[in-house]
The first five atom37 places (N, CA, C, CB, O) and aatype in JSON, in Angstrom:
{
  "aatype": [20, 20, 20, 20, 20, 20, 20, 20, 20, 20, 20, 20, 20, 20, 20, 20, 20, 20, 20, 20, 20, 20, 20, 20, 20, 20, 20, 20, 20, 20, 20, 20, 20, 20, 20, 20, 20, 20, 20, 20, 20, 20, 20, 20, 20, 20, 20, 20, 20, 20, 20, 20, 20, 20, 20, 20, 20, 20, 20, 20, 20, 20, 20, 20, 20, 20, 20, 20, 20, 20, 20, 20, 20, 20, 20, 20, 20, 20, 20, 20, 20, 20, 20, 20, 20, 20, 20, 20, 20, 20, 20, 20, 20, 20, 20, 20, 20, 20, 20, 20, 20, 20, 20, 20, 20, 20, 20, 20, 20, 20, 20, 20, 20, 20, 20, 20, 20, 20, 20, 20],
  "atom_mask": [
    [1, 1, 1, 1, 1],
    [1, 1, 1, 1, 1],
    [1, 1, 1, 1, 1],
    [1, 1, 1, 1, 1],
    [1, 1, 1, 1, 1],
    [1, 1, 1, 1, 1],
    [1, 1, 1, 1, 1],
    [1, 1, 1, 1, 1],
    [1, 1, 1, 1, 1],
    [1, 1, 1, 1, 1],
    [1, 1, 1, 1, 1],
    [1, 1, 1, 1, 1],
    [1, 1, 1, 1, 1],
    [1, 1, 1, 1, 1],
    [1, 1, 1, 1, 1],
    [1, 1, 1, 1, 1],
    [1, 1, 1, 1, 1],
    [1, 1, 1, 1, 1],
    [1, 1, 1, 1, 1],
    [1, 1, 1, 1, 1],
    [1, 1, 1, 1, 1],
    [1, 1, 1, 1, 1],
    [1, 1, 1, 1, 1],
    [1, 1, 1, 1, 1],
    [1, 1, 1, 1, 1],
    [1, 1, 1, 1, 1],
    [1, 1, 1, 1, 1],
    [1, 1, 1, 1, 1],
    [1, 1, 1, 1, 1],
    [1, 1, 1, 1, 1],
    [1, 1, 1, 1, 1],
    [1, 1, 1, 1, 1],
    [1, 1, 1, 1, 1],
    [1, 1, 1, 1, 1],
    [1, 1, 1, 1, 1],
    [1, 1, 1, 1, 1],
    [1, 1, 1, 1, 1],
    [1, 1, 1, 1, 1],
    [1, 1, 1, 1, 1],
    [1, 1, 1, 1, 1],
    [1, 1, 1, 1, 1],
    [1, 1, 1, 1, 1],
    [1, 1, 1, 1, 1],
    [1, 1, 1, 1, 1],
    [1, 1, 1, 1, 1],
    [1, 1, 1, 1, 1],
    [1, 1, 1, 1, 1],
    [1, 1, 1, 1, 1],
    [1, 1, 1, 1, 1],
    [1, 1, 1, 1, 1],
    [1, 1, 1, 1, 1],
    [1, 1, 1, 1, 1],
    [1, 1, 1, 1, 1],
    [1, 1, 1, 1, 1],
    [1, 1, 1, 1, 1],
    [1, 1, 1, 1, 1],
    [1, 1, 1, 1, 1],
    [1, 1, 1, 1, 1],
    [1, 1, 1, 1, 1],
    [1, 1, 1, 1, 1],
    [1, 1, 1, 1, 1],
    [1, 1, 1, 1, 1],
    [1, 1, 1, 1, 1],
    [1, 1, 1, 1, 1],
    [1, 1, 1, 1, 1],
    [1, 1, 1, 1, 1],
    [1, 1, 1, 1, 1],
    [1, 1, 1, 1, 1],
    [1, 1, 1, 1, 1],
    [1, 1, 1, 1, 1],
    [1, 1, 1, 1, 1],
    [1, 1, 1, 1, 1],
    [1, 1, 1, 1, 1],
    [1, 1, 1, 1, 1],
    [1, 1, 1, 1, 1],
    [1, 1, 1, 1, 1],
    [1, 1, 1, 1, 1],
    [1, 1, 1, 1, 1],
    [1, 1, 1, 1, 1],
    [1, 1, 1, 1, 1],
    [1, 1, 1, 1, 1],
    [1, 1, 1, 1, 1],
    [1, 1, 1, 1, 1],
    [1, 1, 1, 1, 1],
    [1, 1, 1, 1, 1],
    [1, 1, 1, 1, 1],
    [1, 1, 1, 1, 1],
    [1, 1, 1, 1, 1],
    [1, 1, 1, 1, 1],
    [1, 1, 1, 1, 1],
    [1, 1, 1, 1, 1],
    [1, 1, 1, 1, 1],
    [1, 1, 1, 1, 1],
    [1, 1, 1, 1, 1],
    [1, 1, 1, 1, 1],
    [1, 1, 1, 1, 1],
    [1, 1, 1, 1, 1],
    [1, 1, 1, 1, 1],
    [1, 1, 1, 1, 1],
    [1, 1, 1, 1, 1],
    [1, 1, 1, 1, 1],
    [1, 1, 1, 1, 1],
    [1, 1, 1, 1, 1],
    [1, 1, 1, 1, 1],
    [1, 1, 1, 1, 1],
    [1, 1, 1, 1, 1],
    [1, 1, 1, 1, 1],
    [1, 1, 1, 1, 1],
    [1, 1, 1, 1, 1],
    [1, 1, 1, 1, 1],
    [1, 1, 1, 1, 1],
    [1, 1, 1, 1, 1],
    [1, 1, 1, 1, 1],
    [1, 1, 1, 1, 1],
    [1, 1, 1, 1, 1],
    [1, 1, 1, 1, 1],
    [1, 1, 1, 1, 1],
    [1, 1, 1, 1, 1],
    [1, 1, 1, 1, 1],
    [1, 1, 1, 1, 1]
  ],
  "atom_positions": [
    [[14.16, -9.12, 14.6], [13.57, -7.98, 15.27], [13.35, -8.36, 16.73], [12.24, -7.54, 14.58], [12.89, -9.47, 17.03]],
    [[13.66, -7.46, 17.61], [13.45, -7.74, 19.03], [11.97, -7.78, 19.35], [14.16, -6.69, 19.91], [11.15, -7.21, 18.63]],
    [[11.65, -8.46, 20.43], [10.24, -8.58, 20.79], [9.65, -7.23, 21.16], [10.06, -9.57, 21.95], [8.46, -6.98, 20.93]],
    [[10.47, -6.34, 21.74], [9.98, -5.0, 22.08], [9.62, -4.24, 20.81], [11.03, -4.22, 22.89], [8.58, -3.58, 20.74]],
    [[10.46, -4.35, 19.81], [10.18, -3.68, 18.54], [8.93, -4.27, 17.89], [11.38, -3.79, 17.58], [8.1, -3.55, 17.34]],
    [[8.8, -5.58, 17.96], [7.64, -6.26, 17.4], [6.36, -5.75, 18.06], [7.78, -7.79, 17.57], [5.37, -5.49, 17.39]],
    [[6.39, -5.62, 19.39], [5.22, -5.09, 20.11], [4.9, -3.67, 19.68], [5.46, -5.13, 21.63], [3.74, -3.31, 19.51]],
    [[5.94, -2.86, 19.52], [5.72, -1.46, 19.1], [5.12, -1.39, 17.7], [7.04, -0.68, 19.15], [4.24, -0.57, 17.44]],
    [[5.6, -2.25, 16.79], [5.06, -2.28, 15.43], [3.6, -2.73, 15.47], [5.9, -3.23, 14.51], [2.75, -2.15, 14.78]],
    [[3.3, -3.76, 16.27], [1.92, -4.24, 16.41], [1.01, -3.11, 16.87], [1.84, -5.41, 17.4], [-0.05, -2.89, 16.28]],
    [[1.41, -2.4, 17.91], [0.59, -1.32, 18.47], [0.46, -0.16, 17.49], [1.19, -0.82, 19.78], [-0.61, 0.44, 17.37]],
    [[1.54, 0.16, 16.79], [1.5, 1.25, 15.81], [0.53, 0.93, 14.68], [2.9, 1.5, 15.25], [-0.28, 1.78, 14.31]],
    [[0.61, -0.27, 14.14], [-0.3, -0.65, 13.06], [-1.73, -0.66, 13.56], [0.07, -2.04, 12.49], [-2.63, -0.19, 12.85]],
    [[-1.97, -1.17, 14.75], [-3.32, -1.19, 15.32], [-3.87, 0.23, 15.44], [-3.32, -1.89, 16.69], [-5.0, 0.5, 15.03]],
    [[-3.09, 1.13, 16.0], [-3.54, 2.51, 16.19], [-3.8, 3.21, 14.86], [-2.53, 3.29, 17.0], [-4.84, 3.85, 14.68]],
    [[-2.85, 3.1, 13.94], [-2.99, 3.81, 12.66], [-4.08, 3.21, 11.78], [-1.66, 3.8, 11.91], [-4.77, 3.94, 11.07]],
    [[-4.25, 1.9, 11.82], [-5.33, 1.28, 11.06], [-6.69, 1.7, 11.61], [-5.21, -0.25, 11.09], [-7.61, 1.98, 10.85]],
    [[-6.81, 1.75, 12.93], [-8.06, 2.22, 13.55], [-8.35, 3.66, 13.15], [-7.98, 2.1, 15.09], [-9.48, 3.99, 12.8]],
    [[-7.34, 4.51, 13.21], [-7.51, 5.91, 12.8], [-7.9, 6.02, 11.33], [-6.22, 6.7, 13.06], [-8.77, 6.81, 10.97]],
    [[-7.25, 5.24, 10.5], [-7.54, 5.25, 9.06], [-8.99, 4.85, 8.8], [-6.59, 4.3, 8.31], [-9.68, 5.5, 8.01]],
    [[-9.45, 3.8, 9.44], [-10.83, 3.35, 9.26], [-11.81, 4.42, 9.72], [-11.08, 2.05, 10.03], [-12.83, 4.64, 9.07]],
    [[-11.52, 5.08, 10.81], [-12.43, 6.11, 11.34], [-12.47, 7.36, 10.46], [-12.01, 6.5, 12.76], [-13.53, 7.96, 10.27]],
    [[-11.31, 7.74, 9.93], [-11.25, 8.96, 9.12], [-11.79, 8.77, 7.72], [-9.84, 9.45, 9.05], [-12.6, 9.58, 7.26]],
    [[-11.36, 7.73, 7.03], [-11.67, 7.59, 5.61], [-12.86, 6.69, 5.3], [-10.48, 7.06, 4.9], [-13.43, 6.78, 4.21]],
    [[-13.22, 5.84, 6.23], [-14.3, 4.88, 5.97], [-15.33, 4.92, 7.1], [-13.73, 3.44, 5.82], [-15.74, 3.88, 7.62]],
    [[-15.73, 6.1, 7.47], [-16.6, 6.3, 8.64], [-17.81, 5.38, 8.65], [-17.07, 7.72, 8.69], [-18.02, 4.65, 9.62]],
    [[-18.6, 5.4, 7.6], [-19.85, 4.63, 7.58], [-19.61, 3.13, 7.5], [-20.71, 5.07, 6.42], [-20.24, 2.36, 8.21]],
    [[-18.69, 2.72, 6.63], [-18.43, 1.29, 6.45], [-17.74, 0.67, 7.66], [-17.59, 1.07, 5.21], [-17.97, -0.49, 7.98]],
    [[-16.89, 1.44, 8.33], [-16.07, 0.89, 9.41], [-16.62, 1.19, 10.8], [-14.67, 1.43, 9.31], [-16.01, 0.81, 11.79]],
    [[-17.76, 1.85, 10.89], [-18.29, 2.22, 12.2], [-18.44, 1.04, 13.16], [-19.63, 2.88, 12.03], [-18.08, 1.18, 14.33]],
    [[-18.95, -0.12, 12.73], [-19.1, -1.23, 13.69], [-17.83, -2.05, 13.92], [-20.18, -2.14, 13.23], [-17.86, -3.04, 14.65]],
    [[-16.71, -1.66, 13.31], [-15.48, -2.45, 13.39], [-14.54, -1.88, 14.44], [-14.78, -2.49, 12.02], [-14.3, -0.67, 14.49]],
    [[-14.01, -2.77, 15.29], [-12.98, -2.4, 16.26], [-11.77, -3.28, 16.02], [-13.51, -2.53, 17.73], [-11.89, -4.51, 15.96]],
    [[-10.62, -2.67, 15.9], [-9.37, -3.42, 15.75], [-8.92, -3.77, 17.17], [-8.26, -2.6, 14.95], [-8.54, -2.88, 17.93]],
    [[-8.96, -5.05, 17.52], [-8.63, -5.45, 18.9], [-7.17, -5.8, 19.08], [-9.48, -6.62, 19.31], [-6.64, -5.64, 20.18]],
    [[-6.5, -6.27, 18.03], [-5.08, -6.63, 18.14], [-4.48, -6.79, 16.75], [-4.89, -7.92, 18.96], [-5.18, -7.05, 15.77]],
    [[-3.17, -6.63, 16.7], [-2.41, -6.88, 15.48], [-1.2, -7.71, 15.88], [-1.99, -5.54, 14.76], [-0.54, -7.41, 16.88]],
    [[-0.91, -8.75, 15.11], [0.27, -9.58, 15.35], [1.03, -9.72, 14.04], [-0.12, -10.99, 15.92], [0.56, -10.37, 13.1]],
    [[2.22, -9.11, 13.98], [3.04, -9.25, 12.79], [4.14, -10.27, 13.05], [3.66, -7.89, 12.37], [4.55, -10.47, 14.2]],
    [[4.6, -10.91, 11.99], [5.69, -11.86, 12.11], [6.98, -11.1, 12.42], [5.85, -12.71, 10.81], [7.07, -9.9, 12.16]],
    [[7.98, -11.78, 12.98], [9.24, -11.09, 13.32], [9.91, -10.4, 12.14], [10.2, -12.08, 13.92], [10.59, -9.39, 12.32]],
    [[9.73, -10.92, 10.93], [10.32, -10.26, 9.76], [9.43, -9.17, 9.18], [10.62, -11.29, 8.68], [9.79, -8.55, 8.18]],
    [[8.3, -8.92, 9.77], [7.33, -7.87, 9.4], [6.84, -8.03, 7.96], [7.96, -6.49, 9.58], [6.51, -7.03, 7.31]],
    [[6.8, -9.23, 7.46], [6.31, -9.46, 6.1], [4.82, -9.78, 6.08], [7.09, -10.59, 5.45], [4.13, -9.5, 5.09]],
    [[4.32, -10.36, 7.16], [2.91, -10.73, 7.24], [2.38, -10.36, 8.62], [2.71, -12.24, 6.95], [3.14, -10.21, 9.57]],
    [[1.07, -10.22, 8.69], [0.46, -9.93, 9.97], [-1.01, -10.29, 9.97], [0.63, -8.46, 10.31], [-1.66, -10.38, 8.93]],
    [[-1.51, -10.5, 11.18], [-2.94, -10.77, 11.37], [-3.55, -9.6, 12.12], [-3.17, -12.12, 12.13], [-2.99, -9.1, 13.1]],
    [[-4.7, -9.18, 11.65], [-5.45, -8.13, 12.32], [-6.7, -8.78, 12.88], [-5.81, -6.94, 11.34], [-7.5, -9.35, 12.15]],
    [[-6.86, -8.69, 14.2], [-8.02, -9.26, 14.86], [-9.04, -8.15, 15.06], [-7.63, -9.93, 16.22], [-8.74, -7.08, 15.59]],
    [[-10.27, -8.43, 14.61], [-11.32, -7.41, 14.66], [-12.53, -7.93, 15.42], [-11.73, -6.99, 13.24], [-12.81, -9.13, 15.46]],
    [[-13.22, -6.99, 16.02], [-14.5, -7.27, 16.66], [-15.52, -6.43, 15.92], [-14.47, -6.95, 18.22], [-15.27, -5.27, 15.61]],
    [[-16.67, -7.01, 15.65], [-17.7, -6.31, 14.89], [-18.98, -6.27, 15.7], [-17.94, -7.0, 13.52], [-19.44, -7.3, 16.21]],
    [[-19.56, -5.09, 15.83], [-20.82, -4.93, 16.52], [-21.95, -5.33, 15.57], [-21.01, -3.47, 17.02], [-21.99, -4.87, 14.42]],
    [[-22.84, -6.18, 16.03], [-23.96, -6.6, 15.21], [-24.13, -8.11, 15.23], [-23.78, -6.12, 13.78], [-23.43, -8.82, 15.95]],
    [[-25.07, -8.57, 14.43], [-25.34, -10.02, 14.38], [-24.35, -10.72, 13.46], [-26.79, -10.28, 13.92], [-23.45, -10.08, 12.9]],
    [[-24.51, -12.03, 13.3], [-23.59, -12.83, 12.49], [-23.52, -12.36, 11.04], [-23.99, -14.28, 12.53], [-22.44, -12.31, 10.45]],
    [[-24.67, -12.02, 10.49], [-24.71, -11.57, 9.1], [-23.92, -10.28, 8.92], [-26.16, -11.36, 8.65], [-23.16, -10.14, 7.96]],
    [[-24.1, -9.33, 9.84], [-23.37, -8.06, 9.76], [-21.87, -8.28, 9.97], [-23.91, -7.07, 10.82], [-21.05, -7.63, 9.33]],
    [[-21.53, -9.21, 10.86], [-20.14, -9.52, 11.11], [-19.47, -10.07, 9.84], [-20.01, -10.53, 12.25], [-18.39, -9.62, 9.47]],
    [[-20.11, -11.02, 9.2], [-19.57, -11.59, 7.96], [-19.46, -10.53, 6.87], [-20.46, -12.76, 7.46], [-18.48, -10.5, 6.12]],
    [[-20.45, -9.65, 6.78], [-20.43, -8.59, 5.78], [-19.25, -7.65, 5.99], [-21.75, -7.8, 5.81], [-18.58, -7.26, 5.03]],
    [[-18.98, -7.27, 7.24], [-17.87, -6.37, 7.55], [-16.52, -7.06, 7.32], [-17.96, -5.89, 9.0], [-15.57, -6.42, 6.84]],
    [[-16.42, -8.35, 7.65], [-15.18, -9.08, 7.38], [-14.9, -9.15, 5.88], [-15.25, -10.49, 7.98], [-13.77, -8.98, 5.45]],
    [[-15.94, -9.41, 5.1], [-15.79, -9.43, 3.64], [-15.34, -8.06, 3.14], [-17.11, -9.84, 2.96], [-14.48, -7.97, 2.27]],
    [[-15.91, -7.0, 3.71], [-15.55, -5.64, 3.32], [-14.07, -5.4, 3.61], [-16.43, -4.61, 4.06], [-13.34, -4.87, 2.77]],
    [[-13.62, -5.77, 4.82], [-12.21, -5.59, 5.19], [-11.29, -6.35, 4.26], [-11.97, -6.03, 6.63], [-10.27, -5.83, 3.8]],
    [[-11.64, -7.59, 3.99], [-10.8, -8.42, 3.12], [-10.76, -7.88, 1.69], [-11.3, -9.87, 3.13], [-9.73, -7.97, 1.02]],
    [[-11.86, -7.34, 1.24], [-11.93, -6.75, -0.1], [-11.03, -5.51, -0.19], [-13.39, -6.38, -0.46], [-10.41, -5.26, -1.22]],
    [[-10.98, -4.74, 0.89], [-10.2, -3.5, 0.91], [-8.81, -3.67, 1.52], [-10.96, -2.43, 1.67], [-8.14, -2.67, 1.8]],
    [[-8.36, -4.9, 1.73], [-7.09, -5.15, 2.41], [-5.9, -4.5, 1.69], [-6.85, -6.65, 2.53], [-5.04, -3.89, 2.33]],
    [[-5.85, -4.63, 0.39], [-4.72, -4.07, -0.37], [-4.72, -2.55, -0.28], [-4.78, -4.51, -1.84], [-3.67, -1.93, -0.07]],
    [[-5.89, -1.95, -0.44], [-6.02, -0.5, -0.36], [-5.61, 0.01, 1.02], [-7.46, -0.08, -0.68], [-4.9, 1.01, 1.14]],
    [[-6.07, -0.68, 2.06], [-5.72, -0.29, 3.43], [-4.22, -0.42, 3.66], [-6.48, -1.15, 4.45], [-3.61, 0.44, 4.3]],
    [[-3.61, -1.48, 3.14], [-2.17, -1.68, 3.29], [-1.39, -0.55, 2.62], [-1.76, -3.04, 2.69], [-0.42, -0.05, 3.19]],
    [[-1.81, -0.16, 1.43], [-1.12, 0.93, 0.72], [-1.26, 2.25, 1.49], [-1.69, 1.09, -0.7], [-0.3, 3.01, 1.6]],
    [[-2.44, 2.5, 2.02], [-2.65, 3.73, 2.79], [-1.84, 3.71, 4.08], [-4.13, 3.93, 3.1], [-1.3, 4.74, 4.49]],
    [[-1.75, 2.55, 4.73], [-0.91, 2.44, 5.92], [0.55, 2.69, 5.57], [-1.07, 1.05, 6.57], [1.28, 3.3, 6.36]],
    [[0.98, 2.23, 4.41], [2.35, 2.45, 3.96], [2.68, 3.92, 3.79], [2.59, 1.73, 2.68], [3.84, 4.32, 3.94]],
    [[1.68, 4.73, 3.48], [1.88, 6.17, 3.37], [2.01, 6.83, 4.75], [0.72, 6.81, 2.6], [2.63, 7.89, 4.88]],
    [[1.44, 6.19, 5.76], [1.42, 6.76, 7.12], [2.6, 6.25, 7.95], [0.1, 6.43, 7.82], [3.24, 7.02, 8.66]],
    [[2.87, 4.95, 7.85], [3.88, 4.3, 8.68], [5.13, 4.03, 7.83], [3.34, 2.98, 9.29], [5.03, 3.49, 6.73]],
    [[6.28, 4.4, 8.35], [7.53, 4.17, 7.63], [8.17, 2.89, 8.18], [8.5, 5.39, 7.77], [8.73, 2.88, 9.28]],
    [[8.08, 1.83, 7.4], [8.71, 0.55, 7.71], [9.43, 0.07, 6.47], [7.66, -0.5, 8.2], [9.05, 0.41, 5.35]],
    [[10.47, -0.73, 6.65], [11.18, -1.29, 5.5], [10.22, -2.13, 4.66], [12.38, -2.15, 5.96], [10.25, -2.06, 3.43]],
    [[9.38, -2.92, 5.33], [8.37, -3.73, 4.65], [7.03, -3.5, 5.36], [8.77, -5.25, 4.64], [6.94, -3.64, 6.58]],
    [[6.02, -3.17, 4.59], [4.68, -3.09, 5.17], [4.1, -4.5, 5.08], [3.75, -2.02, 4.42], [4.02, -5.06, 3.99]],
    [[3.7, -5.07, 6.22], [3.22, -6.45, 6.19], [1.93, -6.62, 5.4], [3.01, -6.95, 7.59], [1.1, -5.71, 5.34]],
    [[1.79, -7.78, 4.8], [0.53, -8.16, 4.16], [-0.38, -8.59, 5.31], [0.72, -9.33, 3.07], [-0.07, -9.53, 6.04]],
    [[-1.49, -7.89, 5.46], [-2.37, -8.12, 6.6], [-3.57, -8.98, 6.22], [-2.85, -6.8, 7.17], [-4.21, -8.77, 5.18]],
    [[-3.87, -9.94, 7.07], [-5.09, -10.73, 6.93], [-5.99, -10.37, 8.1], [-4.78, -12.27, 6.88], [-5.52, -10.07, 9.2]],
    [[-7.27, -10.4, 7.86], [-8.25, -9.98, 8.86], [-9.02, -11.18, 9.38], [-9.22, -8.93, 8.28], [-9.55, -11.98, 8.61]],
    [[-9.06, -11.29, 10.72], [-9.75, -12.4, 11.35], [-10.64, -11.88, 12.48], [-8.73, -13.44, 11.9], [-10.35, -10.86, 13.11]],
    [[-11.71, -12.6, 12.69], [-12.64, -12.23, 13.76], [-12.03, -12.59, 15.11], [-14.01, -12.94, 13.57], [-11.54, -13.7, 15.3]],
    [[-12.05, -11.66, 16.03], [-11.53, -11.88, 17.38], [-12.65, -12.48, 18.23], [-10.99, -10.55, 18.01], [-13.64, -11.81, 18.52]],
    [[-12.48, -13.71, 18.62], [-13.52, -14.4, 19.41], [-13.22, -14.38, 20.9], [-13.68, -15.83, 18.94], [-14.0, -14.92, 21.69]],
    [[-12.12, -13.79, 21.3], [-11.74, -13.76, 22.71], [-12.8, -13.02, 23.53], [-10.37, -13.08, 22.89], [-13.15, -13.47, 24.63]],
    [[-13.31, -11.93, 23.03], [-14.32, -11.16, 23.75], [-15.58, -11.98, 23.95], [-14.64, -9.87, 22.99], [-16.16, -11.97, 25.04]],
    [[-16.02, -12.69, 22.92], [-17.21, -13.53, 23.04], [-17.02, -14.61, 24.08], [-17.55, -14.16, 21.68], [-17.9, -14.86, 24.91]],
    [[-15.86, -15.26, 24.05], [-15.59, -16.3, 25.04], [-15.55, -15.71, 26.45], [-14.26, -17.01, 24.72], [-16.07, -16.31, 27.39]],
    [[-14.94, -14.56, 26.59], [-14.89, -13.9, 27.9], [-16.27, -13.56, 28.41], [-14.05, -12.63, 27.82], [-16.56, -13.75, 29.59]],
    [[-17.13, -13.07, 27.52], [-18.5, -12.74, 27.92], [-19.27, -13.99, 28.35], [-19.23, -12.04, 26.77], [-20.04, -13.95, 29.31]],
    [[-19.06, -15.09, 27.62], [-19.72, -16.35, 28.01], [-19.25, -16.82, 29.37], [-19.45, -17.44, 26.97], [-20.06, -17.28, 30.18]],
    [[-17.96, -16.72, 29.63], [-17.41, -17.13, 30.93], [-17.98, -16.26, 32.03], [-15.87, -17.05, 30.92], [-18.35, -16.77, 33.09]],
    [[-18.06, -14.96, 31.81], [-18.64, -14.06, 32.81], [-20.1, -14.39, 33.06], [-18.5, -12.6, 32.36], [-20.57, -14.32, 34.2]],
    [[-20.83, -14.74, 32.01], [-22.23, -15.13, 32.16], [-22.38, -16.37, 33.02], [-22.87, -15.36, 30.81], [-23.26, -16.44, 33.88]],
    [[-21.53, -17.37, 32.78], [-21.56, -18.59, 33.57], [-21.22, -18.29, 35.03], [-20.59, -19.65, 33.0], [-21.85, -18.82, 35.94]],
    [[-20.23, -17.45, 35.25], [-19.87, -17.08, 36.63], [-21.02, -16.35, 37.33], [-18.62, -16.2, 36.63], [-21.26, -16.57, 38.52]],
    [[-21.72, -15.5, 36.6], [-22.89, -14.81, 37.18], [-23.97, -15.81, 37.55], [-23.44, -13.77, 36.19], [-24.6, -15.68, 38.6]],
    [[-24.2, -16.81, 36.68], [-25.21, -17.84, 36.98], [-24.83, -18.61, 38.23], [-25.37, -18.81, 35.8], [-25.68, -18.88, 39.08]],
    [[-23.58, -18.97, 38.36], [-23.11, -19.7, 39.54], [-23.3, -18.85, 40.79], [-21.63, -20.1, 39.39], [-23.73, -19.36, 41.83]],
    [[-22.98, -17.59, 40.71], [-23.15, -16.69, 41.86], [-24.62, -16.6, 42.26], [-22.6, -15.28, 41.54], [-24.94, -16.6, 43.44]],
    [[-25.51, -16.52, 41.27], [-26.95, -16.47, 41.57], [-27.42, -17.76, 42.23], [-27.75, -16.22, 40.28], [-28.2, -17.71, 43.18]],
    [[-26.96, -18.9, 41.75], [-27.33, -20.19, 42.33], [-26.83, -20.29, 43.77], [-26.77, -21.35, 41.49], [-27.52, -20.83, 44.63]],
    [[-25.64, -19.77, 44.01], [-25.08, -19.81, 45.37], [-25.92, -18.94, 46.32], [-23.61, -19.33, 45.37], [-26.09, -19.28, 47.49]],
    [[-26.43, -17.83, 45.83], [-27.27, -16.96, 46.65], [-28.57, -17.63, 47.03], [-27.56, -15.66, 45.93], [-29.08, -17.45, 48.13]],
    [[-29.11, -18.42, 46.09], [-30.42, -19.06, 46.3], [-30.34, -20.32, 47.19], [-31.02, -19.43, 44.95], [-31.35, -20.74, 47.74]],
    [[-29.17, -20.89, 47.32], [-29.02, -22.1, 48.13], [-29.27, -21.79, 49.6], [-27.6, -22.72, 47.94], [-28.8, -20.78, 50.12]],
    [[-30.04, -22.68, 50.26], [-30.22, -22.47, 51.7], [-28.93, -22.81, 52.43], [-31.4, -23.33, 52.24], [-28.24, -23.78, 52.12]],
    [[-28.63, -21.99, 53.39], [-27.39, -22.2, 54.15], [-27.67, -23.15, 55.3], [-26.82, -20.85, 54.67], [-28.7, -23.05, 55.97]],
    [[-26.75, -24.07, 55.5], [-26.95, -25.03, 56.59], [-26.08, -24.72, 57.78], [-26.68, -26.44, 56.12], [-26.12, -25.44, 58.78]]
  ]
}
């Protein structure tokens, strides 16, 4: 599969999975955001990266919920998306946002320290 097609499949699954969660699982999926999807070139497997609003306990609870409903979600996606093979999706917590926020916080601290320094 070409890389362009792979990107299109990733984006399609991300969009349709997000829509599916919002329509059919409103209450359970409210704090969940699908941040990225990466399928293998043969479209047999894929990783879904999610961000969850809430504390660590709520995050773990939502990840367990997603993993418990993975087969059901895959079957429903298969009804929406026409692919030769619907990938088996695994759900993982996306930590990129957290790392980015930490980096921004450190940069803000440095900027504040620079403001407070006396100029010579």
